[in-house]
C-alpha positions in Angstrom: -8.6 -10.7 18.9 -7.3 -7.6 17.2 -7.3 -7.7 13.4 -4.2 -7.3 11.1 -3.4 -4.6 8.6 -2.1 -5.8 5.3 -0.9 -3.3 2.7 -0.2 -3.6 -1.0 2.3 -1.2 -2.4 3.8 -0.5 -5.9 4.4 1.9 -8.7 1.7 2.8 -11.2 1.0 -0.3 -13.4 2.2 -2.8 -10.9 -1.1 -4.6 -10.7 -2.2 -3.6 -7.2 -5.9 -3.7 -7.8 -6.0 -7.3 -8.9 -3.7 -8.4 -6.1 -5.9 -6.6 -3.5 -9.0 -8.4 -4.8 -7.2 -11.7 -4.5 -6.1 -11.0 -0.9 -9.6 -10.0 0.2 -11.0 -13.1 -1.3 -8.4 -15.3 0.3 -8.9 -13.8 3.7 -12.7 -14.1 3.5 -12.2 -17.8 2.5 -10.1 -18.1 5.7 -13.0 -16.9 7.7 -11.7 -13.3 8.3 -13.9 -10.2 8.4 -12.3 -7.9 5.9 -12.3 -4.1 5.3 -10.6 -2.4 2.4 -9.0 1.1 2.3 -7.1 3.2 -0.2 -4.7 6.1 0.1 -5.0 8.9 -0.2 -8.7 8.5 0.5 -11.0 6.1 2.3 -13.2 8.6 4.2 -15.2 11.6 3.0 -12.6 14.1 4.0 -9.7 12.0 2.9 -11.3 11.5 -0.5 -11.6 15.3 -0.9 -7.9 15.6 -0.1 -7.2 12.9 -2.7 -8.9 15.0 -5.4 -6.8 18.0 -4.3 -3.6 16.0 -4.4 -4.2 14.5 -7.9 -5.6 17.6 -9.5 -3.4 19.3 -12.1 -3.3 22.8 -10.5 -2.3 25.9 -12.5 0.3 26.7 -9.9 3.3 25.1 -8.3 2.5 22.5 -5.8 5.5 22.3 -3.4 6.9 19.0 -2.2 6.0 20.0 1.3 2.4 20.8 0.4 2.0 17.4 -1.3 3.5 15.6 1.6 1.4 17.3 4.3 -1.8 16.6 2.3 -0.9 13.0 2.1 -0.5 12.7 5.8 -3.6 14.7 6.5 -5.6 12.2 4.5 -3.7 9.3 6.1 -4.5 10.5 9.7 -8.2 10.8 8.8 -8.2 7.3 7.4 -6.3 5.8 10.3 -8.5 7.5 12.9 -11.9 6.9 11.4 -11.5 3.5 9.7 -8.3 1.6 10.1 -7.9 1.6 13.9 -11.6 1.1 14.7 -11.8 -1.8 12.2 -8.7 -3.5 13.7 -9.9 -3.0 17.2 -13.2 -4.7 16.2 -11.3 -7.7 15.0 -11.4 -7.1 11.2 -8.5 -7.6 8.9 -7.8 -4.4 6.9 -6.4 -4.6 3.4 -4.9 -1.3 2.3 -4.1 0.1 -1.2 -1.0 2.0 -0.1 0.0 3.4 3.3 3.0 5.3 4.8 5.6 3.4 2.6 4.1 5.2 -0.4 5.0 8.6 1.1 8.5 7.4 2.1 9.0 6.3 -1.5 7.2 8.9 -3.5 7.7 12.0 -1.5 10.9 10.9 0.2 12.6 9.2 -2.7 10.9 10.6 -5.8 10.4 14.2 -4.6 13.6 14.3 -2.5 12.1 15.4 0.8 14.7 15.0 3.5 14.7 12.0 5.7 14.6 14.3 8.7 11.4 15.9 7.5 9.8 12.5 6.5 10.6 11.0 9.9 9.3 14.0 11.9 6.0 14.2 10.0 5.5 10.4 10.1 6.2 10.3 13.8 3.7 13.0 14.6 1.0 11.6 12.3 1.2 7.9 12.9 2.8 7.7 16.4 4.6 4.5 15.5 1.7 2.7 13.8 2.7 0.5 10.8 1.2 -2.3 8.8 1.6 -5.9 10.0 2.5 -7.1 6.5 3.3 -5.2 3.3 3.5 -6.7 -0.1 5.5 -4.5 -2.5 4.8 -5.3 -6.2 8.1 -4.4 -8.0 7.9 -3.2 -11.6 10.3 -1.4 -13.8 9.1 2.2 -14.0 9.1 2.3 -17.8 6.9 -0.8 -18.0 4.6 0.4 -15.2 4.0 3.8 -16.8 3.2 2.2 -20.1 0.6 0.0 -18.4 -0.8 3.0 -16.6 -1.1 4.9 -19.9 -3.1 2.1 -21.3 -5.7 2.7 -18.6 -6.3 6.3 -19.7 -5.1 9.8 -18.9 -2.4 10.1 -16.2 -3.0 12.3 -13.1 -0.6 14.9 -11.8 1.7 12.5 -9.9 1.7 10.0 -12.7 3.0 12.7 -15.0 6.1 13.3 -12.9 8.4 11.6 -15.4 10.5 8.4 -15.6 13.4 9.7 -13.4 11.0 10.5 -10.6 9.6 6.9 -10.7 13.1 5.4 -10.9 14.0 7.3 -7.7 10.8 6.1 -6.1 11.4 2.5 -7.0 14.9 2.7 -5.6 13.6 4.0 -2.3 11.0 1.3 -2.1 13.6 -1.4 -2.6 15.9 0.2 -0.1 13.2 0.4 2.6 12.1 -3.2 1.8 15.7 -4.4 2.4 15.6 -3.0 5.9 12.2 -4.2 7.0 11.3 -7.9 7.4 7.5 -7.0 7.3 7.8 -6.0 3.7 7.8 -8.8 1.1 8.9 -8.0 -2.5 7.1 -9.7 -5.3 8.2 -9.2 -8.9 5.4 -7.6 -11.0 7.5 -8.1 -14.1 6.5 -11.8 -14.3 3.1 -13.1 -15.7 0.2 -12.0 -13.5 -0.8 -15.6 -12.9 2.6 -16.2 -11.3 2.3 -12.9 -9.2 -1.1 -14.2 -7.9 0.4 -17.6 -7.0 3.1 -15.9 -5.0 0.7 -13.6 -3.2 -1.6 -16.4 -2.3 1.3 -18.3 -0.8 2.4 -15.3 1.2 -1.0 -14.7 2.6 -1.5 -18.4 3.3 1.7 -18.5 5.3 0.9 -15.3 7.1 -2.5 -16.4 8.2 -1.1 -19.7 9.4 1.6 -17.9 11.4 -0.9 -15.6 13.0 -3.1 -18.6 13.8 -0.2 -20.4 15.5 0.8 -17.3 17.5 -2.8 -16.9 18.7 -3.3 -20.6 19.5 -5.8 -20.9 16.6 -5.5 -24.4 15.2 -7.9 -23.7 12.2 -6.6 -24.8 8.9 -6.1 -22.4 6.0 -6.5 -24.9 3.2 -9.3 -22.7 1.8 -6.6 -20.3 0.7 -5.1 -22.8 -1.7 -6.0 -22.7 -5.3 -7.7 -19.3 -5.2 -5.1 -17.7 -7.5 
């Protein structure tokens, strides 16, 4: 059986790393073989592009340059890791995917919907995650959390208005897509984890029913 692709999205400081670790643990407890990815990055070439994207260059980096680099890294990851892992039956848990570009470059940078759609269609050919969990945090709060981790990279320095536009696009896209589940990252992390475990438990159960798998997912309970 082909694996499933689960993605965690959110602004800086939303708590993606801890949630991803929780999801990986829950899926393994449910007997799934799990692979992890991150974007941009995840393969040697994609990681090199990541460094290029995040570097604070002594020149103007155009919105189109940033966007094309993001998709170049994404195609490398999709071709060399995500699709082969799914075809081999593994469940892939991703730290960001295409929704990030739609929100950050489309919403935050203001790249037109026509350009976003054209590049996404060429690069991904209709591929999308099976489930996306979007951790919603107010930009001012998220940025303050991110600053507490250390020096901000080029994108993280874009300013509060940029992240407010990005968040607005995230929420708009989530409203239009049933495969995107919004979880408030403004609540205590313990509560965030409880909600995520419940979402993953329900999803694994639904996939099992669709595939005729009667295995129970009780091992997912209580791992928050």
